[in-house]
LUMTIBA-891997 format. One record per residue: x, y, z of N, C-alpha, C in turn. Coordinates in Angstrom, 1 decimal. Example, Ala and Ser with C-alpha at 12.3 -4.5 7.8 and 13.67 -1.06 7.14 Angstrom:
% residues 2
+--------+--------+--------+--------+--------+--------+--------+--------+--------+
:    n_X :    n_Y :    n_Z :   ca_X :   ca_Y :   ca_Z :    c_X :    c_Y :    c_Z :
+--------+--------+--------+--------+--------+--------+--------+--------+--------+
:   13.2 :   -5.7 :    7.8 :   12.3 :   -4.5 :    7.8 :   13.2 :   -3.3 :    7.8 :
:   12.8 :   -2.2 :    7.1 :   13.7 :   -1.1 :    7.1 :   12.9 :    0.0 :    7.9 :
+--------+--------+--------+--------+--------+--------+--------+--------+--------+
% end
This chain:
% residues 205
+--------+--------+--------+--------+--------+--------+--------+--------+--------+
:    n_X :    n_Y :    n_Z :   ca_X :   ca_Y :   ca_Z :    c_X :    c_Y :    c_Z :
+--------+--------+--------+--------+--------+--------+--------+--------+--------+
:   -4.2 :  -29.2 :   67.4 :   -3.3 :  -28.4 :   66.6 :   -3.9 :  -28.4 :   65.2 :
:   -4.9 :  -29.3 :   65.0 :   -5.4 :  -29.3 :   63.6 :   -6.1 :  -28.0 :   63.1 :
:   -6.4 :  -27.2 :   64.1 :   -6.9 :  -25.8 :   63.9 :   -5.9 :  -25.0 :   63.1 :
:   -4.7 :  -24.9 :   63.7 :   -3.6 :  -24.1 :   63.0 :   -3.3 :  -24.7 :   61.6 :
:   -3.3 :  -26.0 :   61.3 :   -3.1 :  -26.4 :   60.1 :   -4.2 :  -26.2 :   59.1 :
:   -5.3 :  -25.8 :   59.5 :   -6.4 :  -25.4 :   58.7 :   -6.4 :  -24.1 :   58.1 :
:   -5.7 :  -23.3 :   58.7 :   -5.6 :  -21.8 :   58.4 :   -4.8 :  -21.6 :   57.1 :
:   -5.3 :  -20.5 :   56.4 :   -4.6 :  -20.2 :   55.2 :   -4.1 :  -18.7 :   55.2 :
:   -3.5 :  -18.3 :   54.2 :   -2.9 :  -16.9 :   54.2 :   -3.9 :  -15.9 :   54.5 :
:   -5.1 :  -16.0 :   53.9 :   -6.2 :  -15.1 :   54.1 :   -6.6 :  -14.9 :   55.6 :
:   -6.6 :  -16.1 :   56.3 :   -6.9 :  -16.1 :   57.7 :   -5.9 :  -15.3 :   58.6 :
:   -4.6 :  -15.5 :   58.3 :   -3.5 :  -14.7 :   58.9 :   -3.7 :  -13.2 :   58.6 :
:   -4.1 :  -12.9 :   57.4 :   -4.2 :  -11.4 :   57.1 :   -5.4 :  -10.8 :   57.9 :
:   -6.4 :  -11.6 :   57.9 :   -7.7 :  -11.2 :   58.6 :   -7.4 :  -11.1 :   60.1 :
:   -6.6 :  -11.9 :   60.6 :   -6.2 :  -11.9 :   62.1 :   -5.4 :  -10.6 :   62.3 :
:   -4.5 :  -10.4 :   61.5 :   -3.6 :   -9.2 :   61.6 :   -4.5 :   -8.0 :   61.5 :
:   -5.5 :   -7.9 :   60.6 :   -6.4 :   -6.7 :   60.6 :   -7.1 :   -6.7 :   61.9 :
:   -7.6 :   -7.8 :   62.4 :   -8.2 :   -7.7 :   63.7 :   -7.5 :   -7.2 :   64.9 :
:   -6.1 :   -7.6 :   64.9 :   -5.3 :   -7.2 :   65.9 :   -5.1 :   -5.6 :   65.8 :
:   -4.8 :   -5.1 :   64.6 :   -4.7 :   -3.7 :   64.4 :   -6.0 :   -3.0 :   64.8 :
:   -7.2 :   -3.6 :   64.6 :   -8.4 :   -3.0 :   65.0 :   -8.6 :   -2.9 :   66.5 :
:   -8.0 :   -3.9 :   67.2 :   -8.1 :   -3.9 :   68.7 :   -7.3 :   -2.7 :   69.1 :
:   -6.1 :   -2.5 :   68.6 :   -5.3 :   -1.4 :   69.0 :   -5.9 :    0.0 :   68.6 :
:   -6.5 :    0.0 :   67.5 :   -7.2 :    1.3 :   67.0 :   -8.3 :    1.7 :   68.0 :
:   -9.1 :    0.6 :   68.3 :  -10.3 :    0.9 :   69.1 :   -9.9 :    1.1 :   70.6 :
:   -9.0 :    0.4 :   71.1 :   -8.7 :    0.5 :   72.6 :   -7.5 :    1.3 :   73.0 :
:   -6.7 :    1.7 :   71.9 :   -5.6 :    2.4 :   72.3 :   -4.4 :    1.4 :   72.5 :
:   -3.1 :    1.9 :   72.5 :   -2.0 :    0.9 :   72.5 :   -1.9 :    0.2 :   73.8 :
:   -2.0 :    0.8 :   74.9 :   -1.7 :    0.1 :   76.2 :   -2.9 :   -0.8 :   76.4 :
:   -4.1 :   -0.4 :   76.4 :   -5.3 :   -1.3 :   76.7 :   -5.4 :   -2.3 :   75.6 :
:   -5.0 :   -2.0 :   74.4 :   -5.1 :   -3.0 :   73.3 :   -4.1 :   -4.2 :   73.5 :
:   -2.9 :   -3.7 :   73.9 :   -1.8 :   -4.8 :   74.1 :   -2.2 :   -5.8 :   75.2 :
:   -2.8 :   -5.2 :   76.3 :   -3.3 :   -5.9 :   77.5 :   -4.4 :   -7.0 :   77.0 :
:   -5.3 :   -6.5 :   76.2 :   -6.4 :   -7.2 :   75.7 :   -5.8 :   -8.3 :   74.8 :
:   -4.9 :   -8.1 :   73.9 :   -4.3 :   -9.0 :   73.0 :   -3.6 :  -10.1 :   73.7 :
:   -2.8 :   -9.6 :   74.8 :   -2.1 :  -10.7 :   75.5 :   -3.0 :  -11.6 :   76.3 :
:   -4.1 :  -11.1 :   76.9 :   -5.0 :  -11.9 :   77.6 :   -5.7 :  -12.9 :   76.7 :
:   -6.2 :  -12.4 :   75.6 :   -7.0 :  -13.2 :   74.6 :   -6.0 :  -14.3 :   74.0 :
:   -4.8 :  -13.8 :   73.7 :   -3.9 :  -14.8 :   73.1 :   -3.5 :  -16.0 :   73.9 :
:   -3.2 :  -15.7 :   75.2 :   -2.9 :  -16.7 :   76.2 :   -4.1 :  -17.8 :   76.3 :
:   -5.3 :  -17.2 :   76.5 :   -6.5 :  -18.1 :   76.6 :   -6.7 :  -18.9 :   75.4 :
:   -6.6 :  -18.2 :   74.2 :   -6.8 :  -18.8 :   72.9 :   -5.9 :  -20.0 :   72.6 :
:   -4.6 :  -19.8 :   72.7 :   -3.7 :  -20.7 :   72.3 :   -3.5 :  -21.8 :   73.3 :
:   -3.9 :  -21.6 :   74.6 :   -4.1 :  -22.6 :   75.6 :   -5.2 :  -23.6 :   75.2 :
:   -6.3 :  -23.0 :   74.7 :   -7.4 :  -23.8 :   74.2 :   -7.0 :  -24.7 :   73.1 :
:   -6.3 :  -24.2 :   72.1 :   -5.8 :  -24.9 :   71.0 :   -4.9 :  -26.0 :   71.4 :
:   -4.0 :  -25.7 :   72.4 :   -3.0 :  -26.8 :   72.9 :   -3.8 :  -27.9 :   73.5 :
:   -4.9 :  -27.6 :   74.0 :   -5.8 :  -28.7 :   74.5 :   -6.5 :  -29.5 :   73.5 :
:   -6.5 :  -29.0 :   72.3 :   -7.3 :  -29.7 :   71.2 :   -8.7 :  -29.1 :   70.9 :
:   -8.9 :  -28.0 :   71.5 :  -10.3 :  -27.4 :   71.3 :  -10.3 :  -26.8 :   69.8 :
:  -11.4 :  -26.9 :   69.2 :  -11.6 :  -26.5 :   67.8 :  -11.3 :  -27.6 :   66.8 :
:  -10.6 :  -28.6 :   67.1 :  -10.2 :  -29.7 :   66.3 :  -11.3 :  -30.8 :   66.1 :
:  -12.4 :  -30.6 :   66.8 :  -13.5 :  -31.5 :   66.8 :  -14.4 :  -31.4 :   65.6 :
:  -14.2 :  -30.2 :   64.9 :  -15.1 :  -30.1 :   63.8 :  -14.5 :  -30.7 :   62.5 :
:  -15.4 :  -31.5 :   61.8 :  -14.9 :  -32.2 :   60.6 :  -14.6 :  -31.3 :   59.4 :
:  -15.2 :  -30.1 :   59.4 :  -15.1 :  -29.2 :   58.2 :  -14.0 :  -28.3 :   58.5 :
:  -13.0 :  -28.3 :   57.5 :  -11.9 :  -27.4 :   57.6 :  -12.3 :  -25.9 :   57.9 :
:  -13.3 :  -25.6 :   57.0 :  -13.8 :  -24.2 :   57.2 :  -14.4 :  -23.8 :   58.5 :
:  -15.0 :  -24.7 :   59.2 :  -15.6 :  -24.5 :   60.5 :  -14.4 :  -24.4 :   61.5 :
:  -13.4 :  -25.1 :   61.3 :  -12.2 :  -24.9 :   62.2 :  -11.5 :  -23.5 :   62.0 :
:  -11.5 :  -23.0 :   60.8 :  -11.0 :  -21.7 :   60.5 :  -11.9 :  -20.6 :   61.2 :
:  -13.2 :  -20.8 :   61.2 :  -14.1 :  -19.8 :   61.9 :  -13.9 :  -19.9 :   63.3 :
:  -13.8 :  -21.2 :   63.9 :  -13.5 :  -21.3 :   65.3 :  -12.3 :  -20.5 :   65.7 :
:  -11.2 :  -20.6 :   65.0 :  -10.0 :  -19.9 :   65.3 :  -10.2 :  -18.4 :   65.6 :
:  -11.0 :  -17.8 :   64.7 :  -11.3 :  -16.4 :   64.8 :  -12.3 :  -16.0 :   66.0 :
:  -13.4 :  -16.8 :   66.0 :  -14.5 :  -16.5 :   67.0 :  -14.1 :  -16.8 :   68.4 :
:  -13.3 :  -18.0 :   68.6 :  -12.8 :  -18.3 :   70.0 :  -11.9 :  -17.2 :   70.4 :
:  -11.1 :  -16.7 :   69.6 :  -10.2 :  -15.5 :   70.0 :  -11.1 :  -14.3 :   70.4 :
:  -12.1 :  -14.0 :   69.5 :  -12.9 :  -12.9 :   69.7 :  -13.7 :  -13.0 :   71.1 :
:  -14.1 :  -14.3 :   71.4 :  -14.8 :  -14.5 :   72.7 :  -13.9 :  -14.1 :   73.8 :
:  -12.6 :  -14.4 :   73.8 :  -11.7 :  -14.0 :   74.9 :  -11.6 :  -12.4 :   75.0 :
:  -11.5 :  -11.8 :   73.8 :  -11.4 :  -10.4 :   73.8 :  -12.8 :   -9.8 :   74.4 :
:  -13.8 :  -10.3 :   74.1 :  -15.2 :   -9.8 :   74.6 :  -15.2 :  -10.1 :   76.1 :
:  -14.8 :  -11.3 :   76.5 :  -15.0 :  -11.5 :   78.0 :  -14.0 :  -10.6 :   78.9 :
:  -12.8 :  -10.3 :   78.2 :  -11.9 :   -9.4 :   78.9 :  -12.5 :   -8.0 :   79.0 :
:  -13.1 :   -7.5 :   77.8 :  -13.6 :   -6.2 :   77.8 :  -14.8 :   -6.1 :   78.8 :
:  -15.6 :   -7.1 :   78.9 :  -16.7 :   -7.1 :   79.9 :  -16.3 :   -7.0 :   81.3 :
:  -15.1 :   -7.6 :   81.6 :  -14.6 :   -7.5 :   83.0 :  -14.0 :   -6.1 :   83.3 :
:  -13.5 :   -5.4 :   82.2 :  -13.0 :   -4.1 :   82.4 :  -14.1 :   -3.0 :   82.5 :
:  -15.1 :   -3.2 :   81.6 :  -16.3 :   -2.3 :   81.6 :  -17.4 :   -2.8 :   80.9 :
:  -18.4 :   -3.5 :   81.5 :  -19.4 :   -4.2 :   80.9 :  -20.3 :   -3.2 :   80.1 :
:  -20.5 :   -2.0 :   80.5 :  -21.3 :   -1.0 :   79.7 :  -20.9 :   -0.6 :   78.4 :
:  -19.5 :   -0.8 :   78.1 :  -19.0 :   -0.4 :   76.9 :  -18.5 :   -1.5 :   76.1 :
:  -18.5 :   -2.8 :   76.6 :  -17.9 :   -4.0 :   75.9 :  -18.5 :   -4.2 :   74.6 :
:  -19.9 :   -4.2 :   74.4 :  -20.6 :   -4.6 :   73.3 :  -20.2 :   -3.6 :   72.0 :
:  -20.2 :   -2.3 :   72.4 :  -19.8 :   -1.2 :   71.4 :  -18.4 :   -1.4 :   71.0 :
:  -17.5 :   -1.6 :   71.9 :  -16.1 :   -1.8 :   71.5 :  -15.9 :   -3.1 :   70.6 :
:  -16.5 :   -4.1 :   70.9 :  -16.4 :   -5.4 :   70.1 :  -17.0 :   -5.1 :   68.7 :
:  -18.0 :   -4.4 :   68.6 :  -18.7 :   -4.1 :   67.3 :  -17.7 :   -3.3 :   66.4 :
:  -17.0 :   -2.4 :   67.1 :  -16.0 :   -1.6 :   66.3 :  -14.8 :   -2.4 :   65.8 :
:  -14.3 :   -3.4 :   66.8 :  -13.1 :   -4.3 :   66.4 :  -13.6 :   -5.2 :   65.4 :
:  -14.8 :   -5.8 :   65.4 :  -15.3 :   -6.6 :   64.3 :  -15.4 :   -6.1 :   63.0 :
:  -15.7 :   -4.8 :   62.9 :  -16.0 :   -4.2 :   61.6 :  -14.8 :   -4.4 :   60.6 :
:  -13.7 :   -4.0 :   60.9 :  -12.5 :   -4.0 :   60.0 :  -12.2 :   -5.4 :   59.4 :
:  -12.2 :   -6.4 :   60.3 :  -11.9 :   -7.8 :   59.8 :  -13.1 :   -8.4 :   59.0 :
:  -14.3 :   -8.0 :   59.3 :  -15.5 :   -8.6 :   58.6 :  -15.5 :   -7.9 :   57.2 :
:  -15.2 :   -6.6 :   57.1 :  -15.1 :   -6.1 :   55.7 :  -14.0 :   -6.6 :   54.9 :
:  -12.9 :   -7.0 :   55.5 :  -11.9 :   -7.6 :   54.7 :  -12.3 :   -9.0 :   54.3 :
:  -13.0 :   -9.8 :   55.2 :  -13.4 :  -11.1 :   54.8 :  -14.3 :  -11.1 :   53.7 :
:  -15.3 :  -10.2 :   53.6 :  -16.3 :  -10.2 :   52.5 :  -15.6 :   -9.7 :   51.2 :
:  -14.7 :   -8.8 :   51.4 :  -14.0 :   -8.1 :   50.2 :  -13.1 :   -9.2 :   49.5 :
:  -12.8 :  -10.4 :   50.2 :  -12.0 :  -11.5 :   49.5 :  -12.9 :  -12.2 :   48.6 :
:  -14.2 :  -12.2 :   48.6 :  -15.1 :  -13.1 :   48.0 :  -15.5 :  -12.6 :   46.6 :
:  -15.4 :  -11.3 :   46.3 :  -15.9 :  -10.7 :   45.2 :  -14.9 :   -9.7 :   44.5 :
:  -15.0 :   -9.4 :   43.2 :  -14.0 :   -8.6 :   42.6 :  -14.1 :   -7.2 :   43.0 :
:  -13.0 :   -6.5 :   42.7 :  -13.0 :   -5.0 :   43.1 :  -14.2 :   -4.3 :   42.5 :
:  -14.7 :   -3.3 :   43.1 :  -15.9 :   -2.6 :   42.6 :  -15.7 :   -2.0 :   41.2 :
:  -14.6 :   -1.6 :   40.7 :  -14.4 :   -1.1 :   39.4 :  -14.6 :   -2.2 :   38.3 :
:  -14.7 :   -3.5 :   38.7 :  -14.9 :   -4.6 :   37.7 :  -16.3 :   -5.0 :   37.9 :
:  -17.1 :   -4.5 :   38.8 :  -18.4 :   -5.0 :   39.1 :  -19.5 :   -4.4 :   38.2 :
:  -20.2 :   -5.2 :   37.6 :  -21.2 :   -4.6 :   36.6 :  -22.6 :   -5.2 :   37.0 :
:  -23.6 :   -4.7 :   36.3 :  -25.0 :   -5.2 :   36.5 :  -25.1 :   -6.6 :   36.2 :
:  -24.6 :   -6.9 :   35.0 :  -24.6 :   -8.3 :   34.4 :  -23.9 :   -9.2 :   35.4 :
:  -22.8 :   -8.9 :   36.0 :  -22.1 :   -9.7 :   36.9 :  -23.0 :   -9.9 :   38.1 :
:  -23.6 :   -8.8 :   38.7 :  -24.3 :   -8.9 :   39.9 :  -25.6 :  -10.0 :   39.6 :
:  -26.3 :   -9.9 :   38.5 :  -27.4 :  -10.5 :   38.2 :  -27.2 :  -12.0 :   38.0 :
:  -26.0 :  -12.3 :   37.5 :  -25.7 :  -13.7 :   36.9 :  -24.6 :  -14.4 :   37.6 :
:  -23.7 :  -13.7 :   38.4 :  -22.6 :  -14.4 :   38.9 :  -22.2 :  -14.1 :   40.4 :
:  -22.6 :  -12.9 :   40.9 :  -22.0 :  -12.5 :   42.2 :  -22.4 :  -13.5 :   43.3 :
:  -23.6 :  -13.9 :   43.5 :  -23.9 :  -14.9 :   44.6 :  -23.3 :  -16.3 :   44.4 :
:  -23.4 :  -16.8 :   43.1 :  -22.7 :  -18.0 :   42.8 :  -21.3 :  -18.1 :   43.1 :
:  -20.7 :  -16.9 :   42.7 :  -19.3 :  -16.7 :   42.8 :  -18.9 :  -16.8 :   44.4 :
:  -19.8 :  -16.1 :   45.1 :  -19.6 :  -16.2 :   46.6 :  -19.7 :  -17.5 :   47.2 :
:  -20.7 :  -18.2 :   46.8 :  -21.1 :  -19.6 :   47.4 :  -19.9 :  -20.5 :   47.1 :
:  -19.3 :  -20.4 :   45.8 :  -18.2 :  -21.3 :   45.4 :  -17.0 :  -20.9 :   46.2 :
:  -16.8 :  -19.7 :   46.7 :  -15.5 :  -19.3 :   47.3 :  -15.5 :  -19.1 :   48.7 :
:  -16.7 :  -19.0 :   49.3 :  -16.9 :  -18.8 :   50.7 :  -17.0 :  -20.0 :   51.5 :
:  -15.9 :  -20.5 :   52.3 :  -16.0 :  -21.7 :   52.9 :  -16.9 :  -21.7 :   54.2 :
:  -17.6 :  -20.5 :   54.5 :  -18.3 :  -20.4 :   55.6 :  -19.8 :  -20.8 :   55.4 :
:  -20.3 :  -20.7 :   54.3 :  -21.8 :  -20.9 :   54.1 :  -22.1 :  -22.0 :   53.1 :
:  -23.4 :  -22.4 :   53.3 :  -24.2 :  -23.3 :   52.2 :  -25.4 :  -22.5 :   51.9 :
:  -25.7 :  -22.4 :   50.6 :  -26.9 :  -21.7 :   50.2 :  -27.3 :  -21.8 :   48.8 :
:  -28.4 :  -21.3 :   48.4 :  -29.0 :  -21.4 :   47.1 :  -29.1 :  -20.1 :   46.5 :
:  -28.8 :  -19.9 :   45.2 :  -29.0 :  -18.7 :   44.6 :  -30.4 :  -18.6 :   43.9 :
:  -31.1 :  -17.6 :   44.1 :  -32.4 :  -17.6 :   43.5 :  -32.4 :  -16.9 :   42.1 :
:  -33.4 :  -17.2 :   41.3 :  -33.3 :  -16.6 :   39.9 :  -33.5 :  -15.1 :   40.1 :
:  -32.9 :  -14.3 :   39.1 :  -33.0 :  -12.9 :   39.2 :  -34.5 :  -12.4 :   39.1 :
:  -34.8 :  -11.4 :   39.8 :  -36.2 :  -10.8 :   39.9 :  -35.9 :   -9.4 :   39.5 :
:  -36.1 :   -9.0 :   38.2 :  -35.9 :   -7.6 :   37.7 :  -34.5 :   -7.3 :   37.9 :
:  -34.2 :   -6.2 :   38.7 :  -32.8 :   -5.7 :   39.0 :  -32.2 :   -6.2 :   40.2 :
:  -32.9 :   -7.2 :   40.8 :  -32.4 :   -7.9 :   42.1 :  -32.1 :   -9.4 :   41.9 :
:  -31.2 :   -9.7 :   42.8 :  -30.9 :  -11.2 :   42.8 :  -30.5 :  -11.5 :   44.4 :
:  -31.1 :  -12.7 :   44.8 :  -31.0 :  -13.2 :   46.2 :  -30.3 :  -14.3 :   46.4 :
:  -29.7 :  -14.5 :   47.5 :  -29.0 :  -15.7 :   48.0 :  -29.7 :  -16.1 :   49.4 :
:  -30.2 :  -17.3 :   49.4 :  -30.7 :  -17.8 :   50.6 :  -29.7 :  -18.8 :   51.3 :
:  -29.2 :  -18.4 :   52.5 :  -28.1 :  -19.1 :   53.1 :  -28.7 :  -20.0 :   54.2 :
:  -28.6 :  -21.3 :   54.0 :  -29.3 :  -22.3 :   54.9 :  -28.3 :  -22.6 :   56.0 :
:  -27.0 :  -22.6 :   55.8 :  -26.1 :  -22.8 :   56.9 :  -24.9 :  -21.9 :   56.9 :
:  -24.6 :  -21.4 :   58.1 :  -23.4 :  -20.4 :   58.2 :  -22.6 :  -20.8 :   59.4 :
:  -21.3 :  -20.8 :   59.2 :  -20.4 :  -21.4 :   60.3 :  -20.2 :  -20.3 :   61.4 :
:  -20.4 :  -19.1 :   60.9 :  -20.4 :  -18.0 :   62.0 :  -21.5 :  -18.1 :   62.9 :
:  -22.7 :  -18.5 :   62.5 :  -23.8 :  -18.6 :   63.4 :  -23.6 :  -19.9 :   64.2 :
:  -23.1 :  -21.0 :   63.7 :  -22.8 :  -22.2 :   64.5 :  -21.8 :  -22.1 :   65.5 :
:  -20.7 :  -21.5 :   65.1 :  -19.6 :  -21.3 :   66.1 :  -19.9 :  -20.3 :   67.2 :
:  -20.6 :  -19.2 :   66.8 :  -20.9 :  -18.2 :   67.8 :  -21.8 :  -18.9 :   68.8 :
:  -22.6 :  -19.8 :   68.5 :  -23.5 :  -20.5 :   69.5 :  -22.6 :  -21.4 :   70.4 :
:  -21.6 :  -22.1 :   69.7 :  -20.8 :  -23.0 :   70.4 :  -20.0 :  -22.3 :   71.5 :
:  -19.2 :  -21.2 :   71.1 :  -18.4 :  -20.6 :   71.9 :  -19.0 :  -19.5 :   72.9 :
:  -20.3 :  -19.2 :   72.7 :  -20.9 :  -18.3 :   73.6 :  -20.8 :  -16.9 :   73.2 :
:  -20.9 :  -16.6 :   71.9 :  -20.7 :  -15.2 :   71.4 :  -22.1 :  -14.6 :   70.9 :
:  -23.2 :  -15.3 :   71.1 :  -24.4 :  -14.8 :   70.6 :  -24.8 :  -13.4 :   71.0 :
:  -24.4 :  -12.9 :   72.2 :  -24.8 :  -11.5 :   72.6 :  -24.3 :  -10.4 :   71.6 :
:  -23.1 :  -10.9 :   70.8 :  -22.7 :   -9.8 :   69.8 :  -22.6 :  -10.4 :   68.5 :
:  -23.2 :  -11.6 :   68.2 :  -23.2 :  -12.3 :   67.0 :  -23.7 :  -11.5 :   65.8 :
:  -24.8 :  -10.7 :   66.1 :  -25.4 :   -9.8 :   65.0 :  -24.5 :   -8.7 :   64.5 :
:  -23.5 :   -8.4 :   65.4 :  -22.5 :   -7.4 :   64.9 :  -21.7 :   -7.9 :   63.7 :
:  -21.5 :   -9.2 :   63.7 :  -20.8 :   -9.8 :   62.5 :  -21.7 :   -9.7 :   61.3 :
:  -23.0 :   -9.9 :   61.4 :  -23.9 :   -9.8 :   60.4 :  -24.0 :   -8.4 :   59.7 :
:  -23.8 :   -7.4 :   60.7 :  -24.0 :   -6.0 :   60.2 :  -22.9 :   -5.6 :   59.2 :
:  -21.8 :   -6.4 :   59.2 :  -20.7 :   -6.0 :   58.3 :  -21.2 :   -6.1 :   56.8 :
:  -22.2 :   -7.0 :   56.5 :  -22.7 :   -7.2 :   55.2 :  -23.3 :   -5.8 :   54.8 :
:  -24.1 :   -5.1 :   55.6 :  -24.7 :   -3.9 :   55.2 :  -23.5 :   -2.8 :   55.0 :
:  -22.6 :   -2.8 :   56.0 :  -21.5 :   -1.7 :   55.9 :  -20.7 :   -2.0 :   54.6 :
:  -20.5 :   -3.2 :   54.3 :  -19.6 :   -3.5 :   53.0 :  -20.4 :   -3.0 :   51.8 :
:  -21.6 :   -3.4 :   51.6 :  -22.3 :   -3.1 :   50.3 :  -22.7 :   -1.6 :   50.3 :
:  -22.8 :   -0.9 :   51.4 :  -23.1 :    0.5 :   51.5 :  -21.9 :    1.2 :   50.9 :
:  -20.7 :    0.7 :   51.0 :  -19.5 :    1.5 :   50.6 :  -18.8 :    0.8 :   49.4 :
:  -19.4 :   -0.2 :   48.9 :  -18.7 :   -1.0 :   47.8 :  -18.9 :   -0.5 :   46.4 :
:  -20.2 :   -0.1 :   46.1 :  -20.4 :    0.2 :   44.7 :  -21.7 :    1.2 :   44.8 :
:  -21.6 :    2.4 :   44.0 :  -22.7 :    3.4 :   44.1 :  -24.0 :    2.9 :   43.6 :
:  -24.0 :    1.9 :   42.8 :  -25.2 :    1.4 :   42.0 :  -25.8 :    0.1 :   42.7 :
:  -25.2 :   -0.2 :   43.9 :  -25.7 :   -1.5 :   44.5 :  -26.3 :   -1.2 :   45.8 :
:  -27.5 :   -1.8 :   46.0 :  -28.1 :   -1.7 :   47.5 :  -28.3 :   -3.1 :   47.9 :
:  -28.1 :   -3.2 :   49.3 :  -28.2 :   -4.6 :   49.9 :  -29.3 :   -4.6 :   50.9 :
:  -30.0 :   -5.7 :   51.0 :  -31.1 :   -5.9 :   51.9 :  -31.1 :   -7.2 :   52.5 :
:  -31.7 :   -7.4 :   53.7 :  -31.9 :   -8.7 :   54.3 :  -32.9 :   -8.6 :   55.5 :
:  -33.8 :   -9.5 :   55.4 :  -34.9 :   -9.4 :   56.4 :  -34.9 :  -10.7 :   57.3 :
:  -34.1 :  -11.7 :   57.0 :  -34.1 :  -12.9 :   57.8 :  -32.5 :  -13.3 :   58.1 :
:  -32.4 :  -13.8 :   59.3 :  -31.0 :  -14.2 :   59.6 :  -31.1 :  -15.5 :   60.4 :
:  -30.2 :  -16.4 :   60.3 :  -30.0 :  -17.6 :   61.1 :  -29.7 :  -17.2 :   62.6 :
:  -29.0 :  -16.2 :   62.7 :  -28.5 :  -15.8 :   64.0 :  -29.8 :  -15.4 :   64.8 :
:  -30.8 :  -14.8 :   64.1 :  -32.0 :  -14.3 :   64.8 :  -33.0 :  -15.5 :   64.9 :
:  -32.7 :  -16.8 :   64.5 :  -33.6 :  -17.8 :   64.6 :  -34.4 :  -18.2 :   63.4 :
:  -34.2 :  -17.5 :   62.3 :  -34.8 :  -17.8 :   61.0 :  -34.3 :  -19.1 :   60.5 :
:  -35.0 :  -19.6 :   59.5 :  -34.4 :  -20.9 :   58.9 :  -33.4 :  -20.6 :   57.7 :
:  -33.3 :  -19.3 :   57.4 :  -32.2 :  -19.0 :   56.4 :  -32.0 :  -17.4 :   56.5 :
:  -30.9 :  -17.1 :   55.8 :  -30.6 :  -15.6 :   55.6 :  -31.0 :  -15.3 :   54.3 :
:  -31.7 :  -14.3 :   54.0 :  -32.0 :  -13.9 :   52.7 :  -31.3 :  -12.6 :   52.2 :
:  -30.2 :  -12.8 :   51.6 :  -29.3 :  -11.7 :   51.1 :  -29.8 :  -11.3 :   49.8 :
:  -30.1 :  -10.1 :   49.6 :  -30.5 :   -9.5 :   48.3 :  -29.7 :   -8.4 :   47.9 :
:  -29.2 :   -8.2 :   46.6 :  -28.6 :   -7.1 :   46.1 :  -29.4 :   -6.6 :   44.9 :
:  -29.6 :   -5.3 :   44.8 :  -30.3 :   -4.5 :   43.7 :  -29.6 :   -3.6 :   43.1 :
:  -29.6 :   -3.6 :   41.7 :  -28.9 :   -2.5 :   41.0 :  -29.8 :   -1.4 :   40.8 :
:  -29.3 :   -0.2 :   41.2 :  -30.1 :    1.1 :   41.0 :  -29.3 :    2.0 :   40.1 :
:  -29.9 :    2.5 :   39.0 :  -29.2 :    3.4 :   38.1 :  -29.2 :    4.7 :   38.7 :
+--------+--------+--------+--------+--------+--------+--------+--------+--------+
% end
């Protein structure tokens, strides 16, 4: 039960967004069936103490989300294996965007100066999911090298690697719609087996 005590208000809001996304993608009837199946499996695992083995509170919070998603994915594969990956990708999108949006200010408050001097440091300090180093600014760009990511680690633990890259794609979706002057790029990811993820944002006038 330590997993439940690790959760915060933001986790419940993100979970609520995920449930709404399941209904939106699958429709009411199929969505409710999926939610019921995943919820029974998920909370049975919590009752057995699964997820409590992680010493990091943040890792327990990520386990809560990804273990639930695993049961959603497994249910969808049983229903129609050919469409399961695409449906999970659509379900992931809404909650991923909300998670990233919690880490940085509204786009109306985002400036080039903030981007070059504060954005990645602000994220490292507020995101319980990652450990990383902010690189010095390079012209109009600034990079963050993530050495450790709980999404990567938990996805491997619970068996979500077939769709783990869908969670990473949320970074591109978020930055593409966040601010008209900001471009995001990344060429390495831990999920793909690299030793770090190299997140870079660039200001374009």
